[in-house]
C-alpha positions, 0 to 999 in steps of 0.5 A: 500499500502506498501513501499517495494512493491512500491520501487520494482515497481518503481525499475523494471520501472527504471531499464527497463528505464535504459536498454531502454536508453542504449541498447534497445531504441526501446522498451519502458522502462516500458514494459522492467521493467515489463517483468524483474519484471515478470521474477523475480517473475517467478523464485521466484515462488510466489508473495511476500505479500507486492507486492501483497497488493501494486499492489491490491492498484494500480489496483483500479486506472487502469481506471484513468490511462487508461483514458489518452490514451482513450482521446487522441484516441478520440480527434485525429479526426484531424488526416489524413486518413492514420494515422486513418487506422494505429491507426485502425490496431493497436487497432484491432491487439492488441485486437485480440491478447490480448483477446484470451491471457487473456482467455487462461491465465484465464483458466490456472489460474482457473485449477491451483487453482482447482489443489491446 
């Protein structure tokens, strides 16, 4: 993990948090920060090596990061039924959106790699 890569990730998060605090309170700062980072990297046209190494290191710990929300859902057994329906609807909707998108993105990346 490199310090410049970590600073870029933390900086994009903080910029997103500030934007969320001042202008868009309904959108989480982390989401805005990621969108800003994606926009900058898209304009740059590549991912710097130091950012790639840092993100690869952090991706190793992704299951640990996702364990907390998963445990929160599992331990939410005392929720009233209307909230369970909302939770199930949100999980189903996110699954129906993200799985096809990930498949499309993977196919596009494979085609891009073949063309190079």
